[in-house]
ROLORO-381645 format. One record per residue (C-alpha): residue in one letter; x, y negated, z negated. Coordinates in steps of 0.1 Angstrom, whole numbers, padded with zeros to 4 digits, always signed. Each point is the difference from the previous one (the first is absolute). Layout:
// residues N
AXYZ;...
***
This chain:
// residues 266
X-0144-0090+0279;X+0023+0028-0012;X+0030-0022+0005;X-0016-0028-0021;X-0006+0024-0029;X+0037+0009-0001;X+0013-0035+0006;X+0020-0017-0027;X+0003-0033+0018;X+0009-0028-0023;X-0001+0022-0031;X+0029-0001-0025;X+0016+0033-0011;X+0025+0008-0027;X+0019+0033+0002;X+0020+0010-0030;X+0030+0022+0010;X-0006-0017+0033;X+0035+0008+0014;X+0000+0037-0010;X-0008+0027+0025;X-0037+0003-0007;X-0005-0035-0012;X+0018-0013+0031;X-0022+0021+0023;X-0031-0013-0017;X+0012-0036+0003;X+0004+0005+0037;X-0035+0014+0004;X-0015-0030-0019;X+0020-0025+0021;X-0010+0017+0032;X-0037-0004-0010;X+0005-0037-0004;X+0008-0004-0037;X+0026-0024-0014;X+0022+0023-0020;X+0020-0007-0032;X+0027+0026-0005;X+0006+0004-0037;X+0029+0017-0016;X+0030-0005-0023;X+0026-0003+0028;X-0001-0034+0017;X+0022+0010+0029;X-0020+0032+0008;X-0033-0020-0003;X+0012-0027+0024;X+0012+0026+0025;X-0034+0016+0001;X-0018-0033+0002;X+0022-0011+0028;X-0007+0033+0019;X-0037-0007-0004;X+0003-0036+0012;X+0018+0013+0031;X-0032+0018+0009;X-0019-0033-0001;X-0014+0005-0035;X+0001-0025-0029;X+0021+0015-0028;X+0019-0010-0030;X+0021+0017-0027;X-0007-0005-0037;X+0023+0012-0026;X-0014+0017-0031;X+0002+0033-0019;X-0034+0018-0002;X+0007+0004-0037;X+0006-0037-0008;X-0031-0020-0006;X+0017-0033+0001;X+0017+0007+0033;X-0033+0013+0014;X-0019-0031-0010;X+0027-0022+0016;X-0002+0021+0032;X-0038-0003+0000;X+0002-0038-0004;X+0025-0001+0029;X-0023+0019+0023;X-0031-0019-0009;X+0019-0033+0004;X+0012+0010+0035;X-0032+0017+0013;X-0029-0012-0022;X-0010+0033-0016;X+0004+0038+0000;X-0024+0024+0016;X+0018+0034-0001;X+0024+0017-0024;X+0018+0032+0009;X+0018+0016-0029;X+0027+0020+0017;X+0028-0004-0026;X+0007+0032-0018;X+0018+0034+0003;X+0014+0028-0020;X+0029-0001-0025;X+0026+0027+0004;X+0006+0004-0038;X-0037+0005-0005;X-0001+0031+0022;X-0001+0035-0017;X+0001+0022+0031;X+0027+0024-0014;X-0005-0004-0038;X-0026+0004-0027;X-0023-0030-0003;X+0013-0004-0036;X+0032-0013+0015;X-0018-0030+0016;X+0018-0031-0013;X-0027-0022-0016;X+0016-0032+0012;X+0000+0013+0036;X-0037+0009-0004;X-0007-0036-0012;X+0020-0014+0030;X-0019+0019+0026;X-0033-0008-0017;X+0008-0037+0000;X+0013+0000+0035;X-0032+0015+0015;X-0028-0009-0024;X+0011-0033-0015;X+0015-0009+0033;X-0036+0003+0015;X-0019-0015-0030;X+0021-0032-0004;X-0001-0012+0037;X-0037+0009+0002;X-0009-0021-0031;X+0022-0029+0011;X-0009-0002+0037;X-0036+0013-0006;X-0006-0031-0021;X+0005-0022+0031;X-0024+0022+0019;X-0026-0002-0028;X+0001-0038+0001;X-0014+0002+0036;X-0022+0031-0007;X+0015+0020+0029;X+0029+0023+0007;X+0012+0035+0003;X+0026+0019-0021;X+0015+0031+0015;X+0020+0021-0024;X+0023+0028+0010;X-0007+0031-0021;X+0011+0036+0008;X-0014+0035+0003;X+0023+0007-0030;X-0027-0016-0021;X-0026+0026+0011;X+0020+0032+0005;X+0029+0011-0022;X+0035-0002+0016;X+0029+0015-0018;X+0025-0022-0017;X-0018-0034+0002;X-0021-0003-0030;X+0008-0037-0006;X-0007-0009+0036;X-0032+0020+0000;X-0012-0016-0032;X+0008-0034+0014;X-0019+0005+0032;X-0030+0015-0019;X+0001-0032-0020;X-0001-0020+0033;X-0031+0020+0011;X-0017-0007-0033;X+0010-0037+0001;X-0014-0002+0035;X-0034+0013-0009;X-0002-0021-0032;X+0011-0033+0016;X-0024+0005+0030;X-0029+0001-0025;X+0012-0029-0021;X+0007-0023+0029;X-0034+0007+0016;X-0017-0006-0034;X+0018-0033-0008;X+0009-0014+0034;X-0025+0013+0025;X+0000+0025+0029;X+0026-0018+0020;X+0029+0015-0020;X+0010+0036+0006;X+0026+0024-0013;X+0009+0033+0017;X+0030+0024+0000;X+0017+0021+0027;X+0013+0034-0012;X+0027+0013+0024;X+0010+0037-0001;X+0035+0010+0013;X+0016-0028+0019;X+0035-0006+0012;X+0001-0028-0026;X-0006+0023-0030;X+0015+0035+0006;X+0035+0012-0007;X+0015-0033-0013;X+0028-0010+0023;X-0006+0030+0023;X-0036-0010+0010;X+0009-0003+0037;X+0016+0035+0002;X-0020+0018+0026;X+0006+0033-0018;X-0014-0013-0032;X-0030-0016+0018;X-0007+0033+0017;X+0001+0019-0033;X-0024-0024-0017;X-0023-0001+0031;X-0007+0037-0004;X-0023-0009-0029;X-0018-0026+0021;X-0029+0012+0022;X+0009-0026+0027;X+0036+0014-0001;X+0019-0033-0004;X+0009-0024-0027;X-0014-0036+0002;X+0018-0030+0015;X-0004-0036-0013;X-0019-0009+0032;X-0027+0025-0010;X-0010-0022-0029;X-0003-0032+0021;X-0036+0005+0013;X-0013+0010-0034;X+0016-0030-0017;X-0013-0023+0027;X-0036+0015-0004;X+0001-0006-0038;X+0014-0036+0004;X-0025-0010+0027;X-0037-0008+0002;X-0006+0035+0013;X+0001+0013-0036;X-0021-0028-0016;X-0022+0026-0018;X+0029+0022-0011;X+0014-0005-0035;X+0014+0021-0028;X+0011+0028+0023;X+0032+0021+0003;X+0002+0011+0036;X+0023+0030+0007;X+0023+0001+0030;X+0018+0033-0002;X-0005+0020+0032;X-0023+0023-0020;X+0026+0011-0026;X-0024-0006-0029;X-0024+0025+0014;X+0024+0028-0009;X-0003+0017+0033;X+0030+0006+0022;X+0018+0027+0019;
***
């Protein structure tokens, strides 16, 4: 019974940023649960490499090339997936990230370049909204499906130097709640939208130094569980939100941060 609730057998999943560290990990989790996975991103070679790695595990997988910020490319990618597999059941929006020029760690916020603020906002907010509206339309036609957005604890708790990223992820949270209501109103209870809000993970700390054990140890001092998150930590939660196990869950932002948001640590 429990295995059936978490099974994604014969379901079709699209993962934006599907060959990135986090997106790739989530694509693996969906494939392992039985889903057919479309790896979406701008780089054809990277997408094909990830799809091939999934196929070697026995999964059905394909790469589709599109920017999360290009509506035309997204619609073409959607049509390609629907033609190949008949429909879309799951969308995981894992594309996103920070923009170095938009950080103000060591300077006054008045030095924030406005074009950099716009860039990080588009990457994370628009890069979630566009794929959701395009692929969600295919789900709405069949009145069923699950959208899983990747938000951040930066949307809920101030972090120094990342105002644009925080604003974008707060927008993702708001969009998640709004769309959950609208889809239920217009297309029935079979369509759900939820978000995952990671805290400090190796994918989002210290830029290119994220895997530095010293940096991880320093960050972990503020985490009650005394470690930073790993991409695999998100897999069970994403699987839950994508699966029938969460059929009555919608419009939620679920935190996965080792307790950091509680503000209690040694």
